N, C-alpha and C positions, 0 to 999 in steps of 0.2 A: 610078458606081463610085468616084469620088474621095470621095464622101460615105460610102460603106461603109468604105473604107480609113481615112478620117479618124475614123470612129466606132469601128472595130474595133481599131485600134492601141492607143488608150488603154484600151479594155476588156481587151485581151489583157495589157497591162502590169499593169493592176490585178489581174486574175485571177492572173497570175504572182506578184505581190507577196503576195496572200492565200495562195497555195499555199506560198510560202516561210515565211510566218508560221505557217501551220498545221503545217508540217513541224517548225519549231523548237519549237512547243508540244508536238507528239507526242514529239520527242526528249527534251525536258525532263520530260515526264510519265513516260516510260520510265526515265529516270535517277532520278527521285524514287521510282518504284515499286521499283527495285533498292535504293535507299538504305533505304527502309522495310523491305524484306526483310532486309537486312543488320542493321539495328537490331533487328529482331524475333529474328533468330538470336542476336545478342549477348545480348539480354534473356533468351531461353530458356536459353542457356548459364549466365548468371549465376544464374537461378532454380534450375537443376539443381545448381549448385555450392552455393547457399545451402541447399537441401534436404539435400545431402550433409553440409554442415557441421552443420546442426541434428541430423541423425541421429547423427553422431559425437559431438556434445556430449551428447546424451541417453545414448548408450552409455557415455561417459566418466563421466557423473554416476551412472549405474547402477553402474558399477564402483567408484566412490568410495564410494557408499552400501553396497555389499556388503562392501567392505574395512573400512569403519568399523564395520559391524555385527559382522563376524567378529572384529575387534580388541577391541571392547567385550565380546563374549562370552568371548573368550580371557582377557582381564584379569579378568573376573568369576570364572573358574575357578581363578585363582591363589589359593591359600589365604592367603598373606601380603599380598595386594593391598589388602584391606579397602576395597572400593569404597563410596563414599558414595552418597547418593541422587541426586547429579548424574549419575553414570554410568547409573543406571537410567532417569532422566528423559530423558537424551540418547538412550539406546537406544530407548526408547518413541517419542520424537519422530522419530528416524530411520526407524523401522519405519512410523510413520504417514505420513511424507513419501513414503516409497518406495511405499506402497500408494496414496496419492493420485496420485502420478505414473503408476503403472501404470493406475489407473482412468481418469485423464485421457487417456492414450494409447490405451486401449481404446475410450473413447467417440469420440475423434477418428477412429480407424480405422473404427469402425462408421458414423460420419457420412459419412466419405469413400466407403465402399462403397455406402451407401444413397443418397447424393447429397443429404443434408439439410444 
């Protein structure tokens, strides 16, 4: 009986120590999991804000292009303005850039929808 007690006590102490270590590892793992989830939520929010900013930037660019086109056409209609070739070249360039942007955004939209 003394032999069983002498062998059992150290085994019980060792088992208890391993249980404590395992518990600490589990608590740490849960904390790390929660931290990863928080970081992922932050990254998702940043990504959403970045997408919104890009959308607003494209809309602002579209508005600036539309305004510059309207201004150039209005100036061309003024009889005394005497627009030189630069105005016509700038208007052509603006229209080409606007169509390129529209085509690019259309391709991006189609690629997003089709998953390519």
